C-alpha positions as CSV (number, residue, x, y, z in Angstrom):
1,M,79.7,112.2,143.3
2,L,79.1,113.1,139.7
3,R,80.2,116.6,138.6
4,D,77.8,119.2,137.2
5,S,80.8,121.1,135.9
6,Y,84.6,121.0,136.0
7,S,85.0,124.0,138.4
8,G,86.6,121.8,141.0
9,P,90.1,120.5,141.2
10,F,91.8,118.8,138.2
11,D,91.6,115.0,138.3
12,P,93.9,113.1,135.9
13,E,91.7,110.0,136.0
14,L,88.5,111.9,135.2
15,S,86.4,110.6,132.3
16,L,83.1,111.5,130.6
17,A,81.4,109.0,132.9
18,D,82.3,111.1,135.9
19,F,79.9,113.9,134.8
20,S,76.3,114.2,135.6
21,R,73.4,113.9,133.1
22,Q,73.1,117.7,133.3
23,A,76.7,118.2,132.4
24,L,76.7,115.5,129.7
25,S,73.7,117.1,128.1
26,V,75.4,120.4,127.9
27,L,78.6,118.9,126.7
28,G,76.9,116.7,124.1
29,R,75.3,119.8,122.4
30,E,78.8,121.3,122.3
31,Y,80.4,118.2,120.8
32,L,77.7,118.0,118.1
33,L,78.0,121.7,117.2
34,L,81.8,121.6,117.2
35,G,81.8,118.6,114.8
36,H,79.6,120.7,112.5
37,L,81.9,123.7,112.7
38,I,84.9,121.7,111.5
39,D,83.7,122.7,108.0
40,R,83.7,126.4,108.9
41,I,87.5,126.2,108.6
42,G,87.9,123.2,106.3
43,I,85.8,124.5,103.4
44,P,87.1,128.0,103.3
45,L,90.6,126.5,103.1
46,I,89.5,124.6,100.0
47,V,88.1,127.8,98.5
48,Q,91.3,129.7,99.2
49,R,93.5,127.0,97.6
50,Y,91.4,125.5,94.8
51,G,88.3,127.7,94.2
52,Q,84.6,127.3,94.5
53,E,84.2,124.4,92.1
54,D,86.1,122.2,94.5
55,Q,84.1,123.7,97.4
56,V,80.9,122.0,96.2
57,R,82.6,118.8,95.2
58,F,84.4,118.4,98.5
59,S,81.4,119.4,100.6
60,I,79.3,116.7,99.0
61,E,81.9,113.9,99.0
62,E,83.1,114.4,102.6
63,W,79.5,114.0,104.0
64,M,78.8,111.1,101.6
65,G,81.9,109.4,102.9
66,A,81.1,109.9,106.6
67,S,77.4,110.3,107.4
68,P,76.3,106.8,106.3
69,I,78.9,105.2,108.6
70,Y,78.2,107.3,111.7
71,S,74.4,107.1,111.2
72,L,74.5,103.4,111.5
73,R,76.9,103.6,114.4
74,M,74.4,105.8,116.3
75,Q,71.6,103.5,115.5
76,R,73.4,100.5,117.0
77,A,74.6,102.4,120.0
78,M,71.2,103.7,120.9
79,E,69.3,100.6,119.7
80,F,67.0,102.1,117.1
81,E,68.1,100.3,113.9
82,G,65.4,100.2,111.2
83,D,64.6,101.1,107.7
84,T,61.8,103.6,108.2
85,V,61.4,107.4,108.2
86,E,61.3,107.3,112.0
87,T,64.9,105.9,112.0
88,V,66.1,108.7,109.8
89,F,64.5,111.3,112.1
90,K,66.1,109.8,115.2
91,N,69.5,109.9,113.5
92,L,69.0,113.6,112.7
93,Q,68.4,114.4,116.3
94,M,71.9,113.2,117.2
95,E,74.3,114.0,114.4
96,I,76.8,116.7,113.7
97,G,75.1,117.6,110.4
98,A,72.1,118.8,112.4
99,P,73.5,120.2,115.6
100,P,70.6,120.9,118.0
101,Q,69.4,124.5,118.1
102,F,72.0,125.9,115.6
103,M,70.3,123.8,113.0
104,D,66.9,123.7,114.6
105,F,65.3,120.7,113.0
106,Q,61.6,120.2,113.8
107,F,59.7,117.0,112.8
108,R,56.3,115.6,111.9
109,L,56.1,111.8,111.5
110,D,53.0,110.8,109.5
111,S,53.7,107.1,108.9
112,P,56.6,104.7,108.7
113,E,57.0,105.7,105.0
114,Y,56.5,109.5,105.2
115,G,57.4,112.5,107.3
116,E,58.5,116.1,107.1
117,F,61.1,118.2,108.8
118,W,61.6,122.0,108.8
119,L,64.1,124.5,110.2
120,P,62.7,127.6,112.0
121,H,66.4,128.5,112.5
122,C,69.2,127.4,110.2
123,G,72.6,128.7,111.3
124,A,74.2,127.6,108.1
125,L,71.8,129.6,106.0
126,L,72.3,132.7,108.1
127,D,76.0,132.3,107.7
128,I,75.8,132.2,104.0
129,E,73.0,134.6,103.1
130,P,75.2,137.7,103.3
131,F,77.3,136.3,100.4
132,G,74.4,136.3,98.0
133,E,71.9,134.0,96.2
134,K,74.6,132.1,94.3
135,Q,76.2,130.9,97.5
136,V,72.8,130.1,99.0
137,K,71.9,127.9,96.0
138,M,75.2,126.2,96.2
139,M,74.6,125.1,99.8
140,C,70.9,124.6,99.8
141,H,70.6,122.9,96.4
142,D,73.9,121.6,95.0
143,I,75.2,120.3,98.3
144,E,72.1,119.4,100.2
145,D,70.4,117.3,97.6
146,P,73.1,114.5,97.4
147,T,74.1,114.7,101.0
148,F,70.6,114.4,102.4
149,D,70.0,111.4,100.2
150,A,73.3,109.8,101.2
151,T,72.4,110.1,104.9
152,A,68.8,108.8,104.4
153,A,70.0,105.9,102.2
154,A,72.2,104.6,105.0
155,T,68.9,103.6,106.7
156,N,67.0,102.5,103.5
157,P,68.6,102.7,100.0
158,R,65.1,103.8,98.7
159,M,64.7,106.6,101.2
160,K,64.4,110.0,99.5
161,V,64.6,113.6,100.9
162,R,63.0,116.3,98.7
163,P,62.3,120.0,99.3
164,I,58.8,121.4,99.8
165,H,60.4,124.8,99.9
166,R,64.0,126.0,100.5
167,P,66.2,129.1,100.1
168,P,66.8,131.4,98.5
169,R,64.0,132.7,100.7
170,V,61.0,134.0,98.7
171,P,59.5,136.2,100.0
172,E,62.5,137.6,101.8
173,G,62.7,136.5,105.3
174,R,60.5,133.4,104.7
175,Y,59.9,131.4,107.9
176,P,60.6,128.5,108.5
177,H,63.8,128.7,106.6
178,C,63.1,125.5,104.7
179,R,60.8,122.4,104.8
180,W,61.5,118.9,103.4
181,K,59.6,115.7,103.0
182,V,61.2,112.3,103.7
183,F,59.7,109.2,102.1
184,I,60.3,105.7,100.9
185,D,60.2,105.5,97.2
186,A,59.4,101.8,96.8
187,E,59.5,102.0,93.0
188,G,62.7,104.0,92.8
189,A,66.2,102.8,92.1
190,P,68.4,102.1,95.2
191,Y,70.7,105.0,96.1
192,K,74.3,104.4,95.0
193,Q,76.8,105.6,97.7
194,H,80.1,107.3,97.0
195,E,83.1,105.1,96.4
196,N,85.0,106.7,99.2
197,L,82.5,105.2,101.7
198,E,84.0,101.7,101.5
199,R,87.5,103.0,102.0
200,I,86.5,104.8,105.1
201,R,84.3,101.9,106.3
202,K,87.5,99.8,106.4
203,T,89.3,102.1,108.8
204,R,89.9,101.3,112.5
205,L,87.9,104.4,113.3
206,A,84.7,103.3,111.5
207,S,84.3,100.2,113.8
208,I,86.0,101.5,117.0
209,P,84.1,100.3,120.1
210,I,83.3,102.8,122.9
211,E,83.3,102.2,126.6
212,V,80.5,103.0,128.9
213,P,80.0,102.3,132.7
214,A,78.4,99.1,133.7
215,E,75.6,101.0,135.5
216,D,74.1,104.5,135.3
217,G,75.8,106.9,137.6
218,E,72.4,108.5,138.5
219,P,68.8,107.6,137.9
220,G,66.4,108.8,135.2
221,G,66.2,109.1,131.5
222,W,65.9,106.7,128.5
223,A,68.5,103.9,128.4
224,D,68.3,104.0,124.6
225,Y,66.1,105.3,121.8
226,S,64.3,102.0,121.0
227,G,61.0,103.5,122.0
228,A,58.7,105.7,119.9
229,F,60.1,108.7,118.1
230,D,59.7,111.9,120.1
231,P,59.8,114.9,117.8
232,G,60.9,117.1,120.7
233,A,63.6,114.8,122.1
234,Q,66.5,116.5,123.9
235,L,69.7,115.1,125.3
236,E,68.2,115.7,128.7
237,D,65.8,112.8,127.9
238,F,68.5,110.2,128.0
239,S,70.1,108.3,130.9
240,H,73.6,108.7,132.2
241,R,75.0,105.7,130.3
242,A,73.2,106.8,127.1
243,L,74.7,110.3,127.3
244,V,78.2,108.8,127.8
245,K,77.6,106.9,124.5
246,I,76.2,109.9,122.6
247,N,79.1,112.2,123.6
248,Q,81.7,109.6,122.4
249,E,79.8,108.9,119.2
250,A,79.7,112.6,118.5
251,A,83.5,112.7,118.7
252,V,83.7,109.7,116.3
253,Q,81.4,111.5,113.9
254,A,83.8,114.5,113.7
255,H,86.8,112.3,113.2
256,L,85.0,110.4,110.4
257,L,84.1,113.7,108.7
258,V,87.8,114.8,108.9
259,R,88.9,111.5,107.4
260,A,86.4,111.9,104.5
261,Y,87.5,115.5,103.9
262,L,91.2,114.6,103.8
263,L,90.6,111.7,101.5
264,C,88.8,114.0,99.0
265,I,91.8,116.3,99.0
266,A,94.2,113.4,98.5
267,N,92.2,111.9,95.7
268,R,92.5,115.1,93.7
269,H,95.5,117.0,94.9
270,G,97.7,114.4,96.6
271,D,98.8,113.4,100.1
272,G,101.0,116.4,100.5
273,D,98.1,118.8,100.2
274,A,96.0,116.6,102.5
275,R,98.7,116.8,105.2
276,E,99.0,120.6,105.0
277,L,95.3,121.2,105.1
278,A,94.9,118.7,108.0
279,T,97.3,120.7,110.1
280,E,95.5,124.0,109.2
281,Q,92.0,122.6,109.8
282,W,93.0,121.1,113.1
283,T,94.7,124.2,114.4
284,G,91.7,126.4,113.8
285,T,89.1,124.0,115.1
286,A,91.3,123.0,118.1
287,A,91.3,126.6,119.5
288,L,87.6,127.0,118.8
289,A,86.7,123.8,120.6
290,A,89.0,124.6,123.6
291,R,87.1,127.9,124.2
292,R,83.6,126.6,123.9
293,V,84.2,123.4,125.9
294,G,86.0,125.4,128.7
295,R,83.2,127.8,128.9
296,C,80.4,125.2,129.0
297,L,82.1,123.2,131.7
298,G,82.8,126.2,133.9
299,I,86.5,126.0,133.5
300,E,87.7,129.4,134.5
301,G,91.0,131.1,134.9
302,D,94.3,130.7,132.9
303,D,96.3,128.5,135.4
304,I,97.9,125.2,134.5
305,E,95.0,123.2,135.9
306,S,92.6,125.0,133.6
307,I,94.8,124.2,130.6
308,A,94.9,120.5,131.7
309,K,91.2,120.3,132.1
310,V,90.5,121.8,128.7
311,F,92.9,119.3,127.1
312,Q,91.3,116.4,129.1
313,M,87.7,117.2,127.9
314,H,88.5,118.4,124.4
315,P,86.4,116.5,121.9
316,H,89.4,115.9,119.5
317,F,90.9,113.5,122.0
318,Q,87.7,111.4,122.3
319,P,86.8,108.6,122.5
320,R,89.7,107.2,124.5
321,T,89.2,103.8,122.9
322,Y,90.5,105.4,119.7
323,V,93.0,107.9,121.2
324,D,95.0,107.0,124.2
325,F,95.5,110.5,125.5
326,R,96.7,111.4,129.0
327,V,97.1,114.7,130.9
328,E,98.9,115.3,134.2
329,V,99.8,118.4,136.1
330,T,103.6,118.3,136.9
331,G,104.2,121.6,138.6
332,A,102.9,125.0,139.5
333,E,103.0,126.1,135.9
334,T,103.8,122.9,134.0
335,A,101.8,119.9,132.8
336,R,102.4,117.0,130.4
337,I,100.2,115.6,127.7
338,S,101.0,112.3,126.1
339,F,99.7,109.8,123.6
340,G,100.0,106.0,124.0
341,E,99.9,103.5,121.2
342,S,96.4,103.3,120.0
343,A,94.1,102.8,117.0
344,A,94.4,106.5,116.0
345,F,98.0,105.8,115.0
346,E,97.4,102.5,113.3
347,E,95.3,103.6,110.3
348,G,98.3,103.4,107.9
349,D,97.5,106.6,106.0
350,P,97.8,110.4,106.4
351,Y,94.0,111.0,106.4
352,S,93.6,112.1,110.0
353,W,94.7,114.8,112.3
354,F,96.7,112.3,114.4
355,A,98.7,111.2,111.4
356,Q,100.3,114.7,111.4
357,L,101.7,114.4,114.9
358,G,105.4,113.7,115.2
359,A,108.3,114.4,117.6
360,G,108.2,118.1,117.1
361,V,106.0,121.1,117.8
362,H,102.4,121.0,116.4
363,P,100.4,124.3,116.1
364,A,97.1,122.6,117.0
365,L,98.4,121.7,120.5
366,D,99.7,125.2,121.0
367,A,96.4,126.6,119.8
368,I,94.6,124.8,122.6
369,C,97.1,126.2,125.1
370,E,96.7,129.7,123.7
371,A,92.9,129.5,124.0
372,V,93.3,129.3,127.8
373,N,96.6,131.2,128.4
374,P,98.6,133.0,125.7
375,Y,101.8,132.5,127.6
376,A,101.6,128.7,127.5
377,R,103.5,126.5,125.0
378,C,103.8,122.8,124.3
379,H,107.5,121.6,124.2
380,P,108.2,118.1,122.8
381,V,109.6,115.5,125.1
382,E,112.4,113.4,123.8
383,E,111.9,109.7,124.2
384,P,109.1,109.9,126.8
385,A,108.7,106.8,129.0
386,D,105.5,104.8,128.7
387,A,104.2,107.0,125.8
388,R,104.4,107.1,122.0
389,M,104.9,110.9,122.2
390,A,104.6,113.6,124.7
391,W,104.7,117.4,125.2
392,D,105.4,119.4,128.3
393,I,103.1,122.4,128.7
394,V,104.9,125.4,130.2
395,I,103.4,128.7,131.2
396,D,106.2,131.3,130.8
397,R,104.9,134.7,131.7
398,S,108.2,136.3,130.8
399,S,107.9,135.3,127.2
400,A,105.9,137.1,124.5
401,P,102.3,136.0,124.5
402,Q,101.1,133.7,121.6
403,E,99.1,135.5,119.0
404,E,95.7,134.1,118.2
405,T,95.9,131.9,115.1
406,T,94.7,133.6,112.0
407,L,92.7,130.4,111.2
408,M,90.2,131.5,113.9
409,N,89.2,134.3,111.6
410,L,87.8,131.7,109.2
411,A,85.8,130.2,112.0
412,R,84.4,133.5,113.0
413,M,82.6,133.8,109.7
414,S,80.1,131.5,111.3
415,R,77.6,132.5,113.9
416,G,78.3,129.0,115.4
417,T,81.5,130.2,117.0
418,T,79.5,132.3,119.5
419,F,76.1,130.7,119.2
420,E,74.5,130.3,122.7
421,L,73.1,126.8,123.3
422,M,70.4,126.4,125.9
423,Q,68.6,123.9,128.0
424,R,65.0,123.7,126.6
425,R,63.6,121.4,129.2
426,P,64.6,119.7,132.5
427,L,66.1,116.3,132.9
428,R,63.6,113.4,132.3
429,H,63.0,111.4,135.4
């Protein structure tokens, strides 16, 4: 029996494939939004340390280093590879740079060579407008122009994305927030991607396979997206196996974005800074993801099973083909998390969250615990059997409660931390 939520007992063998289409659709929107929100901590950390000039540069280069790779991955996974505007639009419906509803992309496809999209609601714009026109131009002009083209050029090097109108909104409150045209410029020069792209393309992560069940766990939905483009497509339109793929690919997208972010830092400020910011970025986003995923899956309470469930379904430990991550409940108020040898630890560089894990305490792991129960801590296990590294989670109600990480305050600058995602239509039969 597939689960519609995780309100039942903890199961150490549970995987994404054990959830229903309904649950996977809800979880998929969360995974896409949480990938997008990584920057709501990562970029403010850049501003604090290096200033606004690096904010623009890093914002551009991290997306240029990641989105062309994950765009092609999703095309292959969902079988809609091509070189037309339709292909670009399908990508935008399933990527962390355009999380459904928070960045409410709407589409009109006129021909294989031309189409338009617009945003009735842009969460990123609403986040930044209170900081003034300069910040709006920085995001909607300086950053969007090269990053939109980089994503489109992954499908066709002569694909262009150009504004019809965009913020600052004139007149004030203009609706939709922006409108863009996407077209193939047959006479234009092919787009030249950023040099970091090739470095990231050579990583284990960029080509990691994902596992899906041999058969659908329940009937209904599209097995892939090889059919005609649907401008109103929702995750509820896809089959069980397809949704297992989409959720895992969303997790890969987030890890690729982190890798591109850390590579940008290392290129300009060295590996030491990259390691420090990796730890801070992970700690803040780990807590945020724990709260949102727990809520969307109906994980209630602060007991040890609830903590174990949140770790088990946390997007940062997906896909399991990349991260061999395990969770088991060992007592009334104890559990163990462990990592086996896996590709996540074989990249040979410090440009990932997992490269920061060692034998000691890590604040990101404690932040996940704290998001469920402020009395829970992760204690390193010396020389764990059958694992690369492990931590025992202990709820000690006699200890002082953990204080919420100050990094969450950076995340709260975005409406995305509390944005309510919704189901807009029922499952497709």
